N, C-alpha and C positions, 0 to 999 in steps of 0.2 A: 504493500499500499504506500510505503514510504517514496518506491520507486516510480510510482503512477506520476507523482507531481512533476518529477525533473524529466523522465526519460519517456514519456508518454504524450500524444495530443489527444486524449478522450477521457472520460470519466470513469471512476474505478470499479462500478458494478460486474462488468464483464472478468476483470480479474481477481475480484474477491470471489466469483463464483469458479473461476478456473482454480484458484487456489485449493477451494474446496473440494472440488471435483477431484483433482491429481492426488490428493489423500488417500482416494481409495484406488485411482487408476494409476497412479504414478503421471512421471513427467517423460514416458517415453514418447514417439510419436503417436500410437493410439492413445494414450492418456491424453494428452493434449490437444489432440484433433476429434476425440470424440465428443465431448462437451459442444461442439459446434454442429457435429453430426446429428445428436440429440435435438438441438434447435432446428437444426433444417427439416428434418421429419416430423416433428411436431407442427411446423407451419403448414404441411399438408392439410391435415383435417381444419386448421383455423381458415383454409382458403375454400375447403369445403362448405363451411358454417357461413362462409360471406355471402358463396353462391346461391345458397338454401336463404339466407336472410333478405336478398335482393330479388331474387325470384322461386327458383323450387329445387329439388335434389339434383336433376337434373343438369342444371347450371352449376350447382354444387360440385358434382363429380366432374364436370370438365373444367374448373377454376383447379379442384384438387389435382387433376393431372396435368395442367400446364404448369402448375407449382412444381410438381415432382419430377418433372423433367427438364425445367428450364435449366442450361448449361452455368449460368450466371448464378443462380441458388446451389446448384450442385458444387461449384468451384468452393463457393464460400462456406459451404457444410463441410469441408475438407480441411479446411484453414485454422489454425489455432489463433483465431482473431475474433473481436466482437462482433462482426457485421451478420453473420448467421442468427445470433442472439438478438441483434437490432431488427433485423427484419421481422422475426417471431413477436417479439413485443410490440411492436407497430402495427402489424396485422392484428394482433387481440385487441390494442386500442382501438383500432379503426373497427371492429366488431360490434364493440359494445358501443362506440358512438352511432352507427348504425341503427342498434336497437335501442338506444335512449332517444334518437329521432322518430323512431315509430311508436312511441308511447305516445297517446292521444292527449291534447291539451285542449282545456275547456276554459271556459270563464267563471271565475268564483264570483261568489253575491255582490261583490262590491267592483266586478269589472276587472280585476286583476288574474293575471294568468295564472294556471295550475297545474301539474300533473299529479292524477289523481291515485296514482297505484305504487305500491312499494316496490314493484318490479322495476318501473323508472327510476326510483333512487336507487336502486341497487346496481343497474346498469351505469348510471353516472358515477357511481361511487367506483365501480369497477372499472370504468374507463379513465378514471382519474389514477388508481393505482398503477395500472398499466401505462399510461400517459408516463407517470413520475419512473418508472423502471425503465421506459425508453430513454426518458433523457439523461438518467444515471448510467447509460450505456455507450449513448453516442450523442454529440451536440446536436448534430442535423436531424436528431428527431423532434428538433422544434418547431421545423417549417410545417410540415403535416399536422401536427398537435395544435401550434397556434391556429390554424384556419379552422380545425375541429372545435376547438374552444370558442372560437369566434360564431361558428354555426350553431353550436350550442346554446350561447347566448342568445342569439339573435331569433331561436325558436323556443327557446324555454323561459328566457329572461334570468331572474334572481334564482330561478331554481336550479340552473346550471352550476350555481357556485358549489353546489353539494361536491360536485366534483372536481372543477375547475381549480379549488384552492390548493389540491393535492399536489399537481405538477407545478403549480406556482411555487409553491412551499419548496420542492425539491431544486425548481431549477435556481432560486435565490440561493438555496445550501451552497450548491455547485458554482456559483456565480466566482466566488474569489479563486477556485481551482480552474477555472477558464480563464481568467484574468491570466493568471500568473503562466499556467502552459501558454498562452499565445504570447506571450512576452519572450519566452525561450525561443521561438521561430521554429518549432519542430517541425510545421507544416508548409513553410514557405517555399520548400521544394517543388509544391505543386505548381508554383506559378512559371517552372522553367519551362514548362511544354505550352504552346499557345491555348487561348481559351478556346479557339475554333477546333482546333485538335482534338482537345478533352471532351467537347461536345458531342464531337463525330463519334469518339471512341465510346461514350456512353452510348447512343446509340447502337453500336455495335456489339458491345458487351451485353448489354441487356437480352439483345438475342443469342448470341452464340459463347458466352463467357469470356475470361479473361484469356485472350490469346493474342496480346498485343504487347504493348511497353512492360507491364508485368512480369511476362515471362521474355523480355529482352529480344522480342522479335517487332520487326515493323506493323504498324495496324493493318490487318487485313479484311476489308468491310464486305468482301464478295461472300464469302458463307452466309453474310448476315441478311441478303437480300430477299431471299426468299420466307423466312420467317417472320421480316419485318412487312414484306408486304401481305403475307397472310394473315397477320394481327391487323393492318390497316384495313384489310377488306371486310374482316369481323366486327371492326368499329364502325364502319361505313354501314353495315348491314343492320346494326344495332342501333343508328342513328335514322336509316331510311326505313325501317320495318318494324322497329320496336314501338311497344305500347308507352303510353305515356309515363307510366311508374316504371317501366324497362329504362326509357331514358333519361328518366330521373336519377336512379341509380347509378346508371353509367356516367352519369355527367357528375353525379358526387365524386365518382373514382376518381375519373380524369381530372377533376379539380383538385383533388388531393394531390395526384402525380403532377399536375402542372406547378401547383405551387413548391412542391419537394424540389423541383428541378429549376423553376423561375426564380424564386427566393434568392437561393446563395448565388445565382448567375447575375439577377440584377445587383445585388452585394458587390460583386466582384467587378461588375462594369463601373459602380459609384466609388467603391474604393478600392483599387485596384492592390492595394496591399494585404488587403483580406481575401483574395480569389482562393478560395479552398474548392472549386467546382472541381470532381472527381467521379467517376462512375462508382466505384465503390461507395463514397460517401453519400451518393443519392439513391440509394438501395432500398428505403422506405417506399420509394415511387413502383417499385416493380411488381410487388404482389396486386395493388389495387388496379395497376395496367391489365394484369393477366387474370384478374376477375372481370374486368369489364370487356375483356377479349372472350371470355368465357359466355358471357351473356348474348355477345354476338355468335358465336359459333352454336349455340342451342337454340336460336330464335325458332319459335314457332307458335301456333294459336294457344295462349295460355290454358292450362287446364285440360285440353283436348288431347285424345290420346294418338290422335291422327290430324294433320291440317285438313281442313274442310273446302279449301279453295285454292284454285291454281297457284297462286302467288304464294299464297303459306306454302305448298307443296315444295315449291320451287326455293324458297328461302330456307325450310328445313335443311333441303339436301345441299344448297350452297353452303350452308353453314357446316353442317356435319363433316363437309368434303374440307372446309377450311380447319376445322378442328383437327381432324384426322391428318391431315398435313403438318400441321403446328407438333402434333405430341409425336408425329412419328420422326418428323425433322429435328425435333429436340431432341428427342433420345437416340436417335442413331449419332447426332454431333457429338453428343455428352459420350457415347461408347468410345468414339474415334479419337477423342482427345484424351481420354482416360489410357489408351493403350498407343498413343503415338509419343514419344520422348520430347520429340520436337515442338509440341504444344504444352507440355509441360514447363514450370520453372526448372533452369537448370540444376543438374544433379550435385548438389553442393555435398552431399555426405561422399561421393565418390571422389571428389575433388579433396575433400579433407582427409580421408583413405591415403589417396597418394603423395599430398604433402606430407603426410605425418607430423610428428610431433616436432618441436623446436629444439635444435640441438646448440644452437648460439640464439642472440638477437636477430630478429628478422623482421622484416616488412612483407606486408601480403597486399599486392595492389589487384583492387578486382571491382566488380558491378557494385556500386552503392545497395541496391538493395538486395545484393546476397553476401553482406558483411556481416548481417546477423544471423540467418542460417549457419553461415561458414562458421561464425564463433562457437554457436551451438554444438556442430559437430566436432570441432576439435576440442573443445572442454578445457583450454590450456589456458584460460584466463586472459585471452588476447584482449588487446586496446584498440578502439576505433577511434582515430585521430582526427579531429575537427578542423575544419579548413582553417580555422582560426589558430590551431596550436602554433605555440611559440618556442617550446622546447628544442633543444639543441639534442636531438636524440643520436644516438649511433647504433648501427648495425652492423651483423656480418655476412647476412643473406637477405636476398630480396626475389620474392617470387612475383611473377605477372600471372594473373588469369584472365585469358579474352574468349571473347564469343567467336570462334572459328578460329582458323589461322591468323596470325596477326605479325608484323615484321619484329625483328629485334629492336630494343629501346635505344635510342640514340645513346653513345658512350658519355656525353656530357651528362646523363640524366643521372646516373649513378656515381661515376666518378673512374678514374681509368683504371684501378686495380680489379674493379669487379671483372669475372670470368663466366661465361654462360657454363653451365654443368649439366643442363637436360632442356629437352623440349619435347613434349609428348602431348597425346590427345586423349582427353577423358570425356568420353562421348561426345558431344557438339562443342566443350569447353577445352582451351588448349591451356597446358600449364607449362611457362618458361622462367627456369629457375637461374640466378646469378650464385657468384659467392666470392668472398675474398680468399686469398691464400692464408694459410694458417690459422692461429686464432684471432687474427687483426679484425680492427672495427673501423669503421668509416662514418661521417658524418651523414645522415638520411637528409635528402635534398626534396624536401617534401613537396614544395609548391612546384617542382619540376616534374616529379612521378605522377602526380595526380591528373596530369596532363598526357599519360602516355595513350597510346592507339591501341584501345583493346576492345573495339567495336562496341562498346556502351554508349548510353546516353550521359552516363555521369560516372566517374571513378572514386573508389574510396580506399582507405588506406588501414591495414589493422596492423598492429604490433606485436609480437610474440615473445615472451622472456625478455623483455627488456623494461629499462626504467632510464631516467634522464641521467647522465654522467655527472 
């Protein structure tokens, strides 16, 4: 919990739960990742309940299927990070938000608005609880939750305060931590890529998962065309053929998704220094989008076992075809990614095994996003050097890890006495090692080696078995 304040840019709930979880499961890969897997699996029945809430069981089954095979949700259900939990909690909050909106509102004897059922108060309270838990998991939950709170206030007036006070209190409690974490600038790297690139990346990753920057590959939008076109067609079907209630439900979900994406985008445009627009930060928009698509692919005459008119029959056939295409494509693409090493994160475990434990002070130069997993697999207490580091470090060995073949580093980057001792492939990565003769040490030219040509967007430096002279 102490480390969250200075090493992370997210609230503490996931880390606290992960600590409790790993007391039973251990801190191996299965132990660390299984909490996210559990949250991802739990999101599937929540999607079903959202579909049922907005229309019927058929829509619920379609929503559950789309969530279960979505490549982006599957990806983060396998990562030891807070995003899968964020998706689950914001989806549950949305479910109770919709239920609270459905409670009948009537006029009291003096003209004031009131909700007359205890179920309405329970739904409001549960919305508030899950909204607060969402905020305690990731700060970006504030955007859809703020819209839901305003919606409840407009619909229920003062009665909405029975639930709204809970996330407000949680937000105020988290505010000092947020201010402190922002001051450390951990998330400023997001702005290194253009805003337009990141928006394009968001559209692609919502359809096909993390297949670009996060796995050190150029973004490939071509595989996303089929699911994106099918999803847009399903939404057009909902707009053109849906009943008034169906269109209202779809509009509610699309409004939540639009605010989840649009509010941080507006913030980035107005205050460029607070540009945190990134696909995984926008994940709370994905389940509402998929449920809205589910409404479109299950379009037919409400309550009727079979469509009774020609256009209803055609609408049902088109919607069913779109749904089958989306589910089959998403499932197939997820399987393809899972069995294709080139579409996964680089294999840092294999790199760690090849590099081995340090025999002398050394520097490892590699991809910025690879530094944390390599440190975990090395388990040698390696130190990640910050760009502003001013210590006069001394090293005996330098290891360069590149994405694919890379040229030898210029002699002036290390010093004249360093000699290349090995160069070998480790999957898609290549490891090039330099060392000094004998036990000698030489100063680390930190600024120069950060700019080595390794094929990544940005380089980081790890130090092993080393301290300031």
